[in-house]
TIDRENMI-394545 format. One record per atom (N, C-alpha, C): residue in three letters; chain; atom name; x, y, z. Coordinates in Angstrom, 1 decimal, decimal comma, padded with zeros to 4 digits. Example, Ala and Ser with C-alpha at 12.3 -4.5 7.8 and 13.67 -1.06 7.14 Angstrom:
2
+---------+--------+-------+--------+--------+--------+
! residuo ! cadena ! atomo !      u !      v !      w !
+---------+--------+-------+--------+--------+--------+
!     ala !      A !     N !  013,2 ! -005,7 !  007,8 !
!     ala !      A !    CA !  012,3 ! -004,5 !  007,8 !
!     ala !      A !     C !  013,2 ! -003,3 !  007,8 !
!     ser !      A !     N !  012,8 ! -002,2 !  007,1 !
!     ser !      A !    CA !  013,7 ! -001,1 !  007,1 !
!     ser !      A !     C !  012,9 !  000,0 !  007,9 !
+---------+--------+-------+--------+--------+--------+
end
This chain:
67
+---------+--------+-------+--------+--------+--------+
! residuo ! cadena ! atomo !      u !      v !      w !
+---------+--------+-------+--------+--------+--------+
!     met !      A !     N ! -097,9 !  052,5 ! -093,9 !
!     met !      A !    CA ! -098,0 !  053,6 ! -092,8 !
!     met !      A !     C ! -098,7 !  052,8 ! -091,6 !
!     arg !      A !     N ! -099,5 !  051,9 ! -091,9 !
!     arg !      A !    CA ! -100,1 !  051,0 ! -090,6 !
!     arg !      A !     C ! -099,0 !  050,3 ! -090,0 !
!     thr !      A !     N ! -098,2 !  049,6 ! -090,8 !
!     thr !      A !    CA ! -096,9 !  048,9 ! -090,3 !
!     thr !      A !     C ! -096,0 !  049,8 ! -089,4 !
!     ser !      A !     N ! -095,9 !  051,0 ! -089,8 !
!     ser !      A !    CA ! -095,1 !  052,0 ! -088,9 !
!     ser !      A !     C ! -095,8 !  052,1 ! -087,7 !
!     gln !      A !     N ! -097,0 !  052,2 ! -087,7 !
!     gln !      A !    CA ! -097,9 !  052,5 ! -086,4 !
!     gln !      A !     C ! -097,7 !  051,4 ! -085,5 !
!     asn !      A !     N ! -097,9 !  050,1 ! -086,1 !
!     asn !      A !    CA ! -097,9 !  049,0 ! -085,4 !
!     asn !      A !     C ! -096,6 !  048,8 ! -084,8 !
!     lys !      A !     N ! -095,4 !  049,0 ! -085,4 !
!     lys !      A !    CA ! -094,2 !  048,8 ! -084,9 !
!     lys !      A !     C ! -093,9 !  050,1 ! -083,8 !
!     ser !      A !     N ! -094,5 !  051,1 ! -083,8 !
!     ser !      A !    CA ! -094,4 !  052,1 ! -082,8 !
!     ser !      A !     C ! -095,2 !  051,6 ! -081,5 !
!     asn !      A !     N ! -096,2 !  051,0 ! -081,7 !
!     asn !      A !    CA ! -097,1 !  050,6 ! -080,6 !
!     asn !      A !     C ! -096,5 !  049,5 ! -080,0 !
!     leu !      A !     N ! -095,8 !  048,6 ! -080,6 !
!     leu !      A !    CA ! -095,2 !  047,4 ! -080,3 !
!     leu !      A !     C ! -093,9 !  047,7 ! -079,4 !
!     thr !      A !     N ! -093,3 !  048,8 ! -079,8 !
!     thr !      A !    CA ! -092,0 !  049,3 ! -079,0 !
!     thr !      A !     C ! -092,8 !  050,0 ! -077,6 !
!     leu !      A !     N ! -093,5 !  050,7 ! -077,8 !
!     leu !      A !    CA ! -094,3 !  051,4 ! -076,6 !
!     leu !      A !     C ! -094,8 !  050,3 ! -075,5 !
!     thr !      A !     N ! -095,4 !  049,3 ! -076,0 !
!     thr !      A !    CA ! -095,9 !  048,1 ! -075,1 !
!     thr !      A !     C ! -094,6 !  047,5 ! -074,5 !
!     gln !      A !     N ! -093,5 !  047,1 ! -075,4 !
!     gln !      A !    CA ! -092,4 !  046,6 ! -074,7 !
!     gln !      A !     C ! -091,7 !  047,5 ! -073,9 !
!     met !      A !     N ! -091,8 !  048,6 ! -073,9 !
!     met !      A !    CA ! -091,0 !  049,5 ! -073,1 !
!     met !      A !     C ! -091,7 !  049,4 ! -071,6 !
!     val !      A !     N ! -093,2 !  049,5 ! -071,8 !
!     val !      A !    CA ! -094,1 !  049,5 ! -070,4 !
!     val !      A !     C ! -093,8 !  048,3 ! -069,9 !
!     asp !      A !     N ! -093,8 !  047,2 ! -070,5 !
!     asp !      A !    CA ! -093,5 !  045,7 ! -070,0 !
!     asp !      A !     C ! -092,3 !  045,7 ! -069,3 !
!     arg !      A !     N ! -091,1 !  046,2 ! -070,0 !
!     arg !      A !    CA ! -089,8 !  046,3 ! -069,4 !
!     arg !      A !     C ! -089,8 !  047,1 ! -068,0 !
!     ile !      A !     N ! -090,4 !  048,3 ! -068,1 !
!     ile !      A !    CA ! -090,4 !  049,2 ! -066,9 !
!     ile !      A !     C ! -091,0 !  048,4 ! -065,9 !
!     leu !      A !     N ! -092,3 !  048,0 ! -066,0 !
!     leu !      A !    CA ! -093,1 !  047,3 ! -065,0 !
!     leu !      A !     C ! -092,2 !  046,0 ! -064,3 !
!     ala !      A !     N ! -091,5 !  045,3 ! -065,2 !
!     ala !      A !    CA ! -090,8 !  044,1 ! -064,7 !
!     ala !      A !     C ! -089,6 !  044,5 ! -064,0 !
!     ser !      A !     N ! -088,9 !  045,7 ! -064,2 !
!     ser !      A !    CA ! -087,7 !  046,0 ! -063,6 !
!     ser !      A !     C ! -088,0 !  046,9 ! -062,3 !
!     ser !      A !     N ! -089,2 !  047,6 ! -062,3 !
!     ser !      A !    CA ! -089,5 !  048,7 ! -061,5 !
!     ser !      A !     C ! -088,7 !  049,9 ! -061,4 !
!     lys !      A !     N ! -088,0 !  050,0 ! -062,6 !
!     lys !      A !    CA ! -087,2 !  051,1 ! -063,0 !
!     lys !      A !     C ! -087,4 !  051,8 ! -064,1 !
!     ile !      A !     N ! -087,3 !  053,2 ! -064,2 !
!     ile !      A !    CA ! -087,7 !  053,8 ! -065,5 !
!     ile !      A !     C ! -086,4 !  054,9 ! -065,9 !
!     ala !      A !     N ! -085,9 !  054,9 ! -067,0 !
!     ala !      A !    CA ! -085,0 !  055,9 ! -067,3 !
!     ala !      A !     C ! -085,7 !  057,2 ! -067,6 !
!     arg !      A !     N ! -084,9 !  058,3 ! -067,3 !
!     arg !      A !    CA ! -085,6 !  059,7 ! -067,6 !
!     arg !      A !     C ! -086,1 !  059,8 ! -069,2 !
!     arg !      A !     N ! -085,2 !  059,2 ! -070,0 !
!     arg !      A !    CA ! -085,5 !  059,2 ! -071,5 !
!     arg !      A !     C ! -086,8 !  058,6 ! -071,8 !
!     glu !      A !     N ! -087,1 !  057,4 ! -071,1 !
!     glu !      A !    CA ! -088,2 !  056,6 ! -071,3 !
!     glu !      A !     C ! -089,4 !  057,4 ! -070,6 !
!     his !      A !     N ! -089,2 !  058,1 ! -069,5 !
!     his !      A !    CA ! -090,4 !  058,9 ! -069,0 !
!     his !      A !     C ! -090,7 !  060,0 ! -069,9 !
!     leu !      A !     N ! -089,6 !  060,5 ! -070,7 !
!     leu !      A !    CA ! -090,0 !  061,5 ! -071,7 !
!     leu !      A !     C ! -090,7 !  061,0 ! -072,8 !
!     ile !      A !     N ! -090,3 !  059,9 ! -073,3 !
!     ile !      A !    CA ! -091,0 !  059,2 ! -074,4 !
!     ile !      A !     C ! -092,5 !  059,0 ! -074,0 !
!     leu !      A !     N ! -092,8 !  058,5 ! -073,0 !
!     leu !      A !    CA ! -094,0 !  058,1 ! -072,6 !
!     leu !      A !     C ! -094,9 !  059,3 ! -072,3 !
!     thr !      A !     N ! -094,3 !  060,4 ! -071,9 !
!     thr !      A !    CA ! -094,9 !  061,6 ! -071,6 !
!     thr !      A !     C ! -095,4 !  062,2 ! -073,0 !
!     ser !      A !     N ! -094,5 !  062,3 ! -073,9 !
!     ser !      A !    CA ! -094,6 !  062,7 ! -075,3 !
!     ser !      A !     C ! -095,8 !  061,9 ! -076,0 !
!     ala !      A !     N ! -095,8 !  060,6 ! -075,7 !
!     ala !      A !    CA ! -096,8 !  059,9 ! -076,5 !
!     ala !      A !     C ! -098,4 !  060,2 ! -075,9 !
!     ile !      A !     N ! -098,4 !  060,3 ! -074,6 !
!     ile !      A !    CA ! -099,6 !  060,7 ! -074,0 !
!     ile !      A !     C ! -099,9 !  062,2 ! -074,5 !
!     leu !      A !     N ! -099,2 !  063,1 ! -074,4 !
!     leu !      A !    CA ! -099,4 !  064,7 ! -074,6 !
!     leu !      A !     C ! -099,5 !  064,7 ! -076,2 !
!     ser !      A !     N ! -098,9 !  064,2 ! -077,2 !
!     ser !      A !    CA ! -099,0 !  064,4 ! -078,4 !
!     ser !      A !     C ! -100,4 !  064,0 ! -079,1 !
!     asp !      A !     N ! -101,2 !  063,3 ! -078,2 !
!     asp !      A !    CA ! -102,6 !  062,7 ! -078,5 !
!     asp !      A !     C ! -102,3 !  062,0 ! -079,9 !
!     asp !      A !     N ! -101,3 !  061,2 ! -079,9 !
!     asp !      A !    CA ! -100,9 !  060,2 ! -081,0 !
!     asp !      A !     C ! -101,9 !  059,1 ! -081,0 !
!     lys !      A !     N ! -101,9 !  058,5 ! -082,1 !
!     lys !      A !    CA ! -103,0 !  057,4 ! -082,1 !
!     lys !      A !     C ! -102,5 !  056,1 ! -081,3 !
!     ile !      A !     N ! -102,6 !  056,3 ! -080,0 !
!     ile !      A !    CA ! -102,3 !  055,0 ! -079,1 !
!     ile !      A !     C ! -103,6 !  054,5 ! -078,8 !
!     ser !      A !     N ! -103,6 !  053,2 ! -078,5 !
!     ser !      A !    CA ! -105,0 !  052,6 ! -078,1 !
!     ser !      A !     C ! -105,3 !  053,0 ! -076,5 !
!     glu !      A !     N ! -106,6 !  052,7 ! -076,4 !
!     glu !      A !    CA ! -106,8 !  052,8 ! -074,9 !
!     glu !      A !     C ! -106,3 !  052,1 ! -073,9 !
!     asp !      A !     N ! -105,7 !  050,9 ! -074,4 !
!     asp !      A !    CA ! -104,9 !  050,0 ! -073,5 !
!     asp !      A !     C ! -103,6 !  050,4 ! -073,3 !
!     glu !      A !     N ! -102,9 !  051,0 ! -074,3 !
!     glu !      A !    CA ! -101,6 !  051,7 ! -074,2 !
!     glu !      A !     C ! -101,7 !  052,9 ! -073,2 !
!     arg !      A !     N ! -102,8 !  053,8 ! -073,6 !
!     arg !      A !    CA ! -102,9 !  054,9 ! -072,6 !
!     arg !      A !     C ! -103,0 !  054,5 ! -071,2 !
!     tyr !      A !     N ! -103,9 !  053,4 ! -070,8 !
!     tyr !      A !    CA ! -104,0 !  053,0 ! -069,5 !
!     tyr !      A !     C ! -102,7 !  052,5 ! -069,0 !
!     gln !      A !     N ! -102,0 !  051,6 ! -069,8 !
!     gln !      A !    CA ! -100,5 !  051,1 ! -069,4 !
!     gln !      A !     C ! -099,6 !  052,3 ! -069,0 !
!     val !      A !     N ! -099,5 !  053,5 ! -069,7 !
!     val !      A !    CA ! -098,8 !  054,6 ! -069,5 !
!     val !      A !     C ! -099,4 !  055,2 ! -068,3 !
!     asn !      A !     N ! -100,4 !  055,6 ! -068,1 !
!     asn !      A !    CA ! -100,9 !  056,1 ! -067,0 !
!     asn !      A !     C ! -100,6 !  055,4 ! -065,7 !
!     arg !      A !     N ! -100,7 !  053,9 ! -065,9 !
!     arg !      A !    CA ! -100,4 !  053,1 ! -064,8 !
!     arg !      A !     C ! -098,9 !  053,5 ! -064,4 !
!     ile !      A !     N ! -097,9 !  053,6 ! -065,4 !
!     ile !      A !    CA ! -096,5 !  053,9 ! -065,1 !
!     ile !      A !     C ! -096,5 !  055,2 ! -064,2 !
!     phe !      A !     N ! -097,2 !  056,2 ! -064,8 !
!     phe !      A !    CA ! -097,2 !  057,5 ! -064,0 !
!     phe !      A !     C ! -097,8 !  057,3 ! -062,6 !
!     asp !      A !     N ! -098,8 !  056,5 ! -062,4 !
!     asp !      A !    CA ! -099,3 !  056,4 ! -061,0 !
!     asp !      A !     C ! -098,3 !  055,7 ! -060,0 !
!     tyr !      A !     N ! -097,5 !  054,6 ! -060,7 !
!     tyr !      A !    CA ! -096,4 !  054,0 ! -060,0 !
!     tyr !      A !     C ! -095,3 !  054,9 ! -059,6 !
!     ile !      A !     N ! -095,1 !  056,0 ! -060,5 !
!     ile !      A !    CA ! -093,9 !  056,9 ! -060,2 !
!     ile !      A !     C ! -094,3 !  057,7 ! -059,0 !
!     gln !      A !     N ! -095,6 !  058,1 ! -059,0 !
!     gln !      A !    CA ! -096,2 !  059,0 ! -057,9 !
!     gln !      A !     C ! -096,3 !  058,2 ! -056,7 !
!     thr !      A !     N ! -096,5 !  056,9 ! -056,6 !
!     thr !      A !    CA ! -096,5 !  056,3 ! -055,3 !
!     thr !      A !     C ! -095,2 !  055,7 ! -055,0 !
!     gly !      A !     N ! -094,2 !  055,8 ! -055,7 !
!     gly !      A !    CA ! -092,9 !  055,4 ! -055,4 !
!     gly !      A !     C ! -092,6 !  053,9 ! -055,6 !
!     arg !      A !     N ! -093,5 !  053,3 ! -056,4 !
!     arg !      A !    CA ! -093,3 !  051,8 ! -056,9 !
!     arg !      A !     C ! -092,3 !  051,8 ! -057,9 !
!     leu !      A !     N ! -091,9 !  053,0 ! -058,7 !
!     leu !      A !    CA ! -090,9 !  052,9 ! -059,6 !
!     leu !      A !     C ! -089,9 !  053,9 ! -059,4 !
!     lys !      A !     N ! -088,6 !  053,6 ! -059,7 !
!     lys !      A !    CA ! -087,6 !  054,4 ! -059,3 !
!     lys !      A !     C ! -087,0 !  054,9 ! -060,6 !
!     phe !      A !     N ! -086,5 !  056,3 ! -060,8 !
!     phe !      A !    CA ! -085,8 !  056,8 ! -061,9 !
!     phe !      A !     C ! -084,4 !  056,3 ! -061,8 !
!     ile !      A !     N ! -083,9 !  056,1 ! -063,0 !
!     ile !      A !    CA ! -082,5 !  055,6 ! -063,3 !
!     ile !      A !     C ! -082,0 !  056,6 ! -064,2 !
!     asp !      A !     N ! -080,8 !  056,9 ! -064,3 !
!     asp !      A !    CA ! -080,0 !  057,9 ! -065,3 !
!     asp !      A !     C ! -079,3 !  057,0 ! -066,4 !
+---------+--------+-------+--------+--------+--------+
end
């Protein structure tokens, strides 16, 4: 079960890195990140910080939505 959690966390981290590098976020990625935060899943404080950073960038216009 721990391996599954690590795999999920790695995917979340990779997604955040890709979004920040491209300055673009797909609506599906936004939904995944929102679900991760709201589900109170076992994400680390660092991952929570990175996801909140994505949301801040959306609010300030530093990220653009793509479909």
